[in-house]
C-alpha positions as CSV (number, residue, x, y, z in Angstrom):
1,M,102.8,45.1,133.8
2,A,106.1,44.4,132.1
3,K,107.3,46.7,129.4
4,S,107.3,45.5,125.9
5,S,110.7,44.5,124.5
6,K,110.2,47.2,121.8
7,S,111.7,50.5,122.7
8,Y,109.1,53.0,123.9
9,Q,108.3,56.0,121.7
10,S,106.2,59.1,122.7
11,A,103.2,59.8,120.6
12,L,104.8,63.2,120.0
13,H,107.8,61.7,118.3
14,E,108.5,63.5,115.1
15,K,109.1,61.4,112.1
16,D,111.7,62.3,109.5
17,G,110.3,64.5,106.8
18,I,110.5,64.0,103.1
19,N,113.9,64.7,101.8
20,P,114.1,67.6,99.4
21,P,115.1,66.9,95.8
22,E,118.8,66.9,95.0
23,S,118.4,70.0,92.9
24,F,117.2,71.9,96.0
25,S,120.3,72.5,98.1
26,S,120.4,73.3,101.8
27,S,122.1,76.6,100.9
28,S,119.1,77.5,98.7
29,A,116.7,76.8,101.6
30,N,118.8,78.9,104.0
31,S,118.9,81.7,101.5
32,I,115.1,81.7,101.2
33,K,114.7,81.7,105.0
34,S,117.2,84.5,105.4
35,H,115.4,86.6,102.7
36,R,112.1,86.2,104.4
37,R,113.5,87.3,107.8
38,K,115.4,90.3,106.4
39,Q,113.4,93.5,105.9
40,P,114.8,95.9,103.3
41,S,116.2,99.1,104.8
42,A,114.8,102.6,104.0
43,E,117.8,103.2,101.8
44,D,117.2,99.9,99.8
45,L,113.5,100.8,99.3
46,V,114.4,104.3,98.1
47,K,116.9,102.9,95.6
48,G,114.3,100.4,94.4
49,I,111.6,103.1,94.1
50,I,113.8,105.4,92.1
51,S,114.8,102.6,89.7
52,G,111.1,101.9,89.1
53,N,110.9,98.6,91.1
54,V,107.2,97.9,91.8
55,T,107.9,95.6,94.7
56,A,109.9,98.3,96.5
57,L,107.2,100.8,95.8
58,S,104.4,98.5,97.1
59,R,106.5,97.8,100.3
60,A,107.1,101.5,100.9
61,I,103.4,102.2,100.5
62,T,102.5,99.5,103.0
63,L,104.8,101.2,105.5
64,V,103.1,104.5,104.9
65,E,99.7,102.9,105.4
66,S,100.8,101.1,108.6
67,T,99.4,102.2,111.9
68,N,102.4,100.7,113.7
69,P,104.4,103.6,115.3
70,K,107.6,101.6,114.6
71,H,107.0,102.0,110.9
72,L,106.3,105.8,111.0
73,K,110.0,106.8,111.3
74,K,111.0,104.5,108.4
75,A,108.1,105.7,106.2
76,N,109.0,109.3,106.8
77,A,112.6,108.7,105.9
78,I,111.6,107.1,102.6
79,I,109.2,109.9,101.8
80,T,111.8,112.6,102.6
81,A,114.4,110.8,100.4
82,C,111.9,110.6,97.5
83,L,110.9,114.2,97.6
84,A,113.7,115.2,95.3
85,Y,112.3,112.9,92.6
86,A,108.6,113.8,93.1
87,N,106.3,116.6,91.8
88,K,106.9,115.8,88.2
89,S,103.5,114.3,87.4
90,I,100.0,115.5,86.5
91,R,97.6,114.6,89.3
92,I,94.0,114.0,88.2
93,G,91.1,113.5,90.6
94,I,88.1,111.5,89.4
95,T,84.8,111.3,91.2
96,G,81.2,110.4,90.6
97,V,78.3,108.5,92.3
98,P,78.5,104.7,92.4
99,G,77.3,103.3,89.1
100,V,78.5,106.2,87.0
101,G,81.2,103.9,85.5
102,K,84.3,105.2,87.2
103,S,86.2,101.8,87.0
104,T,85.4,101.4,83.3
105,F,86.4,105.1,82.6
106,I,89.6,104.8,84.6
107,E,90.6,101.7,82.7
108,A,89.8,103.1,79.3
109,F,91.6,106.4,80.2
110,G,94.5,104.7,81.8
111,L,95.0,102.4,78.7
112,H,94.9,105.5,76.4
113,L,97.6,107.1,78.5
114,T,99.9,104.1,78.5
115,H,99.5,103.8,74.7
116,L,100.8,107.4,74.7
117,K,103.9,106.1,76.6
118,K,102.7,107.6,79.9
119,K,103.3,105.8,83.2
120,V,100.0,105.7,85.1
121,A,99.3,105.2,88.8
122,V,95.7,104.7,90.0
123,L,95.1,105.4,93.7
124,A,92.0,105.6,95.7
125,V,90.5,107.6,98.6
126,D,87.7,105.5,100.1
127,P,87.2,105.7,103.9
128,S,83.7,104.2,103.6
129,S,84.6,101.0,101.8
130,T,83.9,98.9,104.9
131,L,80.3,100.2,104.7
132,S,80.2,99.1,101.0
133,Q,79.9,102.4,99.2
134,G,81.7,100.7,96.4
135,S,84.6,98.3,96.5
136,I,88.0,99.6,95.6
137,L,89.5,96.1,95.8
138,G,86.7,95.1,93.3
139,D,87.8,98.0,91.1
140,K,91.3,96.4,90.9
141,T,89.8,93.1,89.6
142,R,87.4,94.9,87.2
143,M,90.3,96.8,85.5
144,E,91.6,93.5,84.1
145,D,93.5,95.0,81.1
146,L,95.0,98.0,82.9
147,V,96.2,95.9,85.9
148,K,98.2,93.8,83.4
149,D,99.8,96.8,81.7
150,T,103.4,97.1,82.8
151,N,103.2,100.9,82.6
152,A,100.3,101.0,85.1
153,F,100.2,100.6,88.9
154,I,96.9,100.2,90.7
155,R,96.8,100.6,94.5
156,P,93.6,100.2,96.5
157,S,93.3,102.4,99.5
158,P,93.1,101.1,103.1
159,S,89.6,101.2,104.4
160,G,89.1,103.0,107.6
161,D,86.9,105.3,109.6
162,S,89.2,108.4,109.3
163,L,88.9,110.3,106.1
164,G,91.9,112.4,107.2
165,G,94.0,109.4,107.8
166,V,93.2,107.7,104.5
167,A,93.7,111.0,102.6
168,R,97.0,111.7,104.3
169,K,98.3,108.2,103.3
170,T,97.1,108.8,99.7
171,R,98.9,112.2,99.6
172,E,102.2,110.5,100.7
173,T,101.6,107.6,98.3
174,I,101.5,110.2,95.4
175,I,105.0,111.3,96.3
176,L,106.3,107.7,96.2
177,C,104.6,107.0,92.9
178,E,106.1,110.1,91.3
179,A,109.5,109.1,92.5
180,A,109.0,105.7,90.9
181,G,108.5,107.5,87.6
182,Y,104.7,107.6,87.2
183,D,104.0,110.8,85.4
184,T,100.2,110.6,85.5
185,I,98.4,110.0,88.9
186,L,94.7,109.2,88.8
187,I,93.0,109.5,92.2
188,E,89.6,107.9,92.5
189,T,87.1,108.8,95.1
190,V,83.8,106.9,95.9
191,G,80.5,108.7,96.2
192,V,80.0,112.4,96.9
193,G,80.8,114.3,100.1
194,Q,83.9,114.9,102.2
195,S,86.1,112.6,100.2
196,E,85.7,114.8,97.2
197,T,87.1,117.8,99.2
198,A,90.0,115.7,100.3
199,V,90.9,114.6,96.8
200,H,90.4,118.1,95.4
201,S,93.0,119.3,97.9
202,M,95.7,117.0,96.4
203,V,95.1,117.1,92.6
204,D,95.8,119.5,89.7
205,F,92.7,118.7,87.7
206,F,89.3,117.6,89.2
207,L,87.1,115.6,86.9
208,L,83.4,114.9,87.7
209,L,81.7,112.0,86.0
210,K,77.9,112.2,85.5
211,L,75.1,110.2,83.9
212,A,72.3,111.4,81.7
213,G,68.8,110.6,82.9
214,A,67.6,109.4,86.3
215,G,67.7,113.0,87.6
216,D,71.5,113.0,87.8
217,E,71.6,116.4,86.0
218,L,69.8,117.9,89.0
219,Q,72.0,116.2,91.5
220,G,75.0,117.8,89.7
221,I,73.7,121.3,90.5
222,K,74.9,120.8,94.1
223,R,77.1,123.8,94.6
224,G,80.1,122.2,96.3
225,I,80.8,119.5,93.7
226,I,80.2,121.7,90.7
227,E,82.5,124.5,92.1
228,M,85.3,122.0,92.5
229,A,85.0,120.5,89.0
230,D,87.4,121.5,86.2
231,A,85.5,119.4,83.8
232,I,82.2,117.5,83.8
233,I,82.1,114.3,81.7
234,I,78.8,112.7,80.8
235,N,79.6,109.0,80.6
236,K,77.7,106.2,78.9
237,A,76.9,108.5,76.0
238,D,76.2,105.7,73.6
239,G,73.3,103.8,72.0
240,D,69.9,105.0,73.0
241,N,71.4,107.3,75.6
242,I,73.1,109.7,73.2
243,K,70.2,112.1,73.0
244,A,69.8,112.3,76.8
245,A,73.6,112.7,77.2
246,K,73.6,115.7,74.8
247,S,70.7,117.3,76.7
248,A,72.6,116.8,80.0
249,K,75.7,118.4,78.6
250,L,73.7,121.5,77.8
251,E,72.2,121.6,81.3
252,F,75.6,121.4,82.9
253,N,77.0,124.0,80.6
254,R,74.3,126.4,81.7
255,A,75.0,125.5,85.4
256,L,78.7,126.2,85.0
257,H,78.1,129.7,83.8
258,L,76.3,130.5,87.1
259,Y,79.5,130.1,89.1
260,P,82.2,132.8,89.6
261,E,85.4,132.6,87.7
262,K,88.0,130.1,89.1
263,A,91.3,131.4,90.5
264,S,93.0,129.3,87.8
265,G,91.4,131.4,85.1
266,W,90.2,128.2,83.6
267,T,86.6,127.9,82.3
268,P,85.3,124.4,83.3
269,K,84.2,122.4,80.3
270,T,81.7,119.6,79.6
271,A,82.2,116.6,77.3
272,L,80.6,113.3,76.3
273,C,82.2,109.9,76.4
274,S,81.5,106.2,76.3
275,A,84.2,104.5,78.4
276,L,82.7,101.1,77.4
277,K,83.3,101.9,73.7
278,Q,86.4,104.0,74.4
279,E,84.9,107.0,72.6
280,G,85.7,110.5,73.6
281,I,88.7,109.5,75.8
282,S,91.4,111.1,73.7
283,E,89.4,114.4,73.8
284,I,89.4,114.4,77.6
285,W,93.1,114.0,77.7
286,D,93.5,116.9,75.2
287,M,91.3,119.0,77.5
288,I,93.5,118.2,80.6
289,T,96.7,119.0,78.6
290,E,95.1,122.3,77.6
291,Y,94.4,123.0,81.3
292,V,97.9,122.2,82.4
293,N,99.4,124.4,79.7
294,H,97.0,127.2,80.6
295,T,97.7,127.1,84.4
296,K,101.5,126.7,83.9
297,A,101.5,129.8,81.7
298,N,99.7,131.9,84.2
299,L,101.8,130.4,87.1
300,Y,98.7,129.1,88.9
301,F,99.9,125.4,88.6
302,E,102.8,125.9,91.0
303,T,101.0,128.4,93.2
304,H,98.1,125.9,93.7
305,R,100.5,123.1,94.6
306,T,102.2,125.3,97.2
307,E,98.8,126.2,98.7
308,Q,98.0,122.5,98.9
309,N,101.2,121.8,100.7
310,K,100.4,124.5,103.3
311,F,96.9,122.9,103.7
312,W,98.4,119.5,104.4
313,L,100.9,120.9,106.8
314,L,98.1,122.5,108.9
315,Q,95.8,119.4,108.4
316,T,98.6,117.1,109.7
317,I,99.2,119.2,112.7
318,E,95.5,119.3,113.5
319,D,95.2,115.5,113.1
320,R,98.2,114.8,115.3
321,L,97.1,117.2,118.1
322,K,93.6,115.7,118.0
323,S,95.0,112.2,118.2
324,N,97.4,113.0,121.0
325,F,94.7,114.7,123.0
326,Y,92.2,111.8,122.8
327,N,94.8,109.1,123.5
328,R,95.8,110.6,126.8
329,E,94.7,108.3,129.7
330,I,93.4,111.2,131.8
331,I,91.2,112.4,128.9
332,K,89.8,108.9,128.3
333,T,88.7,108.9,131.9
334,E,87.6,112.5,132.4
335,L,85.8,112.7,129.0
336,Q,83.2,110.2,130.0
337,S,82.7,111.9,133.4
338,Q,82.1,115.2,131.7
339,I,79.6,113.6,129.3
340,D,77.7,112.2,132.3
341,L,77.6,115.6,133.9
342,I,76.2,117.1,130.6
343,E,73.5,114.5,130.5
344,A,72.6,115.2,134.1
345,G,72.4,118.9,133.3
346,K,75.2,119.8,135.8
347,T,77.6,121.4,133.2
348,T,77.6,122.8,129.7
349,P,79.5,121.5,126.7
350,F,81.6,124.6,126.7
351,A,82.5,124.4,130.4
352,A,83.3,120.7,130.0
353,A,85.5,121.4,127.0
354,E,87.3,124.2,128.9
355,Y,88.0,121.8,131.8
356,L,89.3,118.9,129.6
357,L,91.5,121.2,127.6
358,S,93.1,122.5,130.9
359,L,94.1,119.1,132.0
């Protein structure tokens, strides 16, 4: 069959695209492409953070949160450079069961602080968010007014299975936020349990939000959570709930007197508030200010932070040793073999552990 007189073109032939407008020069396009390819250096990010640039801060936090080993060295360099500008904030842990109104409280509290010319960073420790124990990303969308405040910075935590990993990243993020000029750090935790212990180990003041009614007063008597609290706040104390809230406040006051004196010399306090109506918020800040003045006067404030740093040193070593151990190829193979022997009754857990540790 004879070829057509028309020149043959492949179906893959690329047609000319639409020409860009005259106002959009080729140099502009090349500049944008170059900007996308170029990643800022650690030095550039540190300069940006210190000058209060939110984009630089967000990028640095992303590096800290990354599981890519290539990012670890750069993240560590940034954190080390920021240390000289850190440790100048008040760190406040906020906890409470889902439904207690943490998001509403944090927004009301955060807005009160920004009105006082404070710079507020809201961070989160939530290793269980993938299991839906409360959505931190949802929290960011619910805090509509605070997220628009130029003196506030809200950073959701990465979800993950490792509480230690998420907590460590939050601990390092605190340093970056302080270097960026945020003088009040609010650290939110979801639910009750291990995450509370992790948050307590990185804050100056630990605030427990509770509800009146529905048996929540009794749940609050759990020794671990009560012992950690520097203040118990009964939220949603408004409308028909005021009487129940006052009753709950009395119950918690009685419970607090059953516990030994804190090393800080501070007597934990209870208070009522309605985050929805923004009532009782200023009194809570006054209470925290009183605590800070008290613990700085008796030198507990700095001593406590030093102890926390020691804790995180040991915790980081333990996490790294554990990770290195389980990631060894021989352990991955031999661990399953030892489990099989245990199930068959041919060895004991202690003998198996001794063998694996000797490899």
